C-alpha positions, 0 to 999 in steps of 0.5 A, spaced: 834 278 794 837 277 801 836 282 806 837 283 813 831 284 817 831 290 822 833 289 829 831 293 835 834 297 841 832 300 847 832 307 847 829 314 849 829 320 845 830 326 850 830 334 850 836 336 854 836 344 854 836 346 847 838 340 844 835 333 843 838 326 842 837 319 843 839 316 849 842 309 850 844 304 856 851 301 854 848 294 856 842 295 852 847 296 845 848 290 841 855 287 844 860 289 839 857 296 840 858 296 847 865 298 846 868 304 842 870 303 835 868 302 828 861 298 830 859 303 835 860 309 830 856 305 825 851 303 829 850 311 831 850 313 825 845 309 822 840 311 828 841 318 827 841 317 819 848 319 817 851 320 813 846 324 809 848 327 802 841 331 802 843 333 809 836 332 812 837 325 816 830 323 813 832 316 814 834 316 822 832 320 828 836 326 827 833 333 826 839 335 821 842 340 825 848 340 830 843 341 836 839 334 834 844 330 831 846 327 838 847 321 841 848 319 849 851 313 852 850 311 859 852 306 864 852 305 872 859 308 874 864 304 877 868 310 880 867 312 887 862 318 889 859 318 882 853 315 880 853 314 872 858 315 866 856 319 861 859 319 854 856 324 848 857 322 841 856 328 836 854 325 829 856 328 823 850 330 818 853 329 812 859 325 813 861 318 816 864 320 823 862 321 830 866 326 834 867 324 841 872 330 843 867 334 847 861 334 852 854 337 850 852 341 856 845 341 854 844 334 854 847 334 860 841 336 863 837 330 861 843 325 864 840 325 871 833 324 869 835 318 865 839 315 870 834 316 875 828 313 871 833 307 868 835 305 875 842 307 874 842 311 881 842 307 887 835 308 890 837 310 897 840 316 894 833 318 891 828 322 895 821 321 893 820 328 893 825 334 893 831 334 889 836 328 887 843 329 887 846 325 881 853 325 880 855 324 873 862 322 870 863 326 864 867 321 860 869 325 854 873 330 858 874 326 864 870 331 869 864 331 874 857 334 873 852 335 879 845 335 877 840 337 881 834 333 879 827 335 882 823 329 884 815 328 885 811 322 888 817 318 887 818 320 880 822 325 876 819 331 875 819 334 868 813 339 868 814 346 871 814 353 870 822 354 868 822 357 862 829 357 857 830 361 851 830 357 845 825 352 848 818 353 846 814 350 853 816 351 860 818 345 864 822 343 871 828 346 872 835 342 873 841 346 876 847 343 873 854 344 877 860 343 872 866 342 877 873 344 875 870 345 868 877 347 865 877 341 860 883 337 859 883 336 852 888 332 848 894 336 846 892 342 851 896 340 857 890 341 861 891 348 861 885 353 861 889 358 857 893 353 853 897 359 850 898 362 857 895 368 855 888 371 856 888 375 849 892 372 843 893 375 836 891 370 832 893 370 825 888 367 820 890 368 812 885 371 808 882 374 815 887 378 818 890 378 825 884 377 830 885 378 838 882 372 841 881 369 847 882 361 847 880 358 853 879 350 855 873 351 860 866 347 859 869 346 852 875 349 848 872 355 845 875 361 841 872 368 842 873 374 838 870 381 837 864 381 833 866 388 830 873 385 828 870 381 823 864 385 821 858 384 826 855 387 832 853 381 836 845 382 834 845 377 828 841 371 828 842 364 824 840 367 817 845 372 817 851 367 818 848 361 815 846 363 809 853 366 807 858 361 805 863 366 805 862 367 812 861 360 814 868 359 811 871 365 815 869 362 821 871 355 819 878 358 818 878 362 825 876 355 828 882 351 825 887 356 826 885 357 833 885 349 834 892 349 832 894 354 836 891 351 842 894 345 841 888 341 839 890 339 832 897 338 829 896 341 822 890 344 819 887 338 815 885 335 822 880 340 823 875 337 818 875 330 823 874 334 829 868 338 828 865 338 835 871 342 838 873 347 839 867 352 838 868 359 835 864 365 838 864 372 837 862 377 843 860 384 843 857 389 848 850 390 850 845 392 844 838 392 843 835 387 838 830 382 837 830 375 838 828 369 833 822 368 837 820 376 835 821 378 843 825 384 844 831 384 848 834 390 851 841 392 852 839 393 859 837 386 860 844 383 858 851 384 860 854 382 853 852 379 847 855 372 844 854 368 838 857 361 837 857 356 832 857 349 832 858 344 827 859 349 822 853 353 823 851 359 827 847 356 833 840 357 834 841 359 842 847 357 846 851 350 847 851 349 854 858 347 854 860 354 851 855 357 856 860 354 861 866 357 857 862 364 857 861 364 864 868 362 866 871 367 861 867 373 864 869 371 871 876 373 869 878 380 868 882 381 861 879 376 857 875 379 851 868 376 854 870 380 860 871 386 856 865 386 852 861 385 859 864 392 861 871 389 864 873 386 871 870 380 873 863 378 872 859 372 875 854 371 874 853 374 867 847 374 863 848 374 855 844 375 849 844 369 844 839 369 838 834 366 842 834 370 848 838 371 854 842 366 859 845 366 866 851 363 868 856 363 874 863 361 875 867 361 881 874 363 879 880 365 883 887 367 881 893 362 883 900 366 882 900 367 874 894 362 873 887 362 874 883 356 877 875 355 876 872 351 881 865 350 878 860 353 873 853 353 875 847 354 870 840 351 869 837 348 864 831 343 863 829 336 860 824 332 858 822 325 855 819 325 848 819 318 846 821 311 849 821 304 847 826 301 841 829 304 836 830 300 829 836 299 825 838 294 819 841 288 822 847 289 817 848 297 818 854 296 823 
């Protein structure tokens, strides 16, 4: 019986923040996968192990969660004042598509270290010791990210004492600056608040009319009040992900919010756009126990936030959603700001299922509009494995 032998492709498996993904240099991909299209998508699906009707991704590199079903493509940048072009692909677990509609803020922390280690940054710009500034062009949303990468003895420093809730072991801190983070999403006209309002009444059939803050910053995100949908903001994953009715409700909120934000024309398009927008619910501070068993006191945080990614409650917080939280907290009158006690708050520390996270944003008002020049947060990153990933030669 004829068979197609496997091919091997240089790749690196990395953790960035609370996510993991397979990283590639574009030039290392098979030629027909170096450009956007069906061949590239098919290759990445096979690498990750999708579509998988068992939702386990056993026959691939994916980890069967939205945080671990990710791919990153990197190339030396031809853009002025940038070092590397970064393209992120969120791979569906059980369906045959790759969502290119947004960034991954967590894996953004691994882009700078990868770029330095793989020769994508001019060596003259990388100190042997100290901190290297890597200028990243985020190609999905057309934005600049500045990564401050620690260096030691001529190599990227990966180990250290920085602790990130949702990650078991400490590592070296990578500070990220998301410049001008209001996302210029297709159909949204580049507006931070695409409806022109800080809070809208969002009608969701079967759910009701919800107050919602819909914002394009970091990633398009729909914020609703936890109490309005029957929660208090202290929920962990099992409380949501084990409830099919709850997941259907959140998907309905997400789809109707996407339509109001101008991201989709009709509700049916939402199924083909799983990565964006995100939907999150907010609440004032309250004591709870994180998924690790560590108590989080109400006095430790400014508010509570829970967010869903790819149809499930996230185990911690997506980095891009953290940017949206920080941006909304810095603008008085949003639901995020109100949950944090009202007024502008930057930086803001919020509670999520795995613990807490601090993020800051610089916001100013210009007439009736709000402008956010940058959002800042710290993550960490580490190479887990490097070498070659193998796929059947006829897979793409």
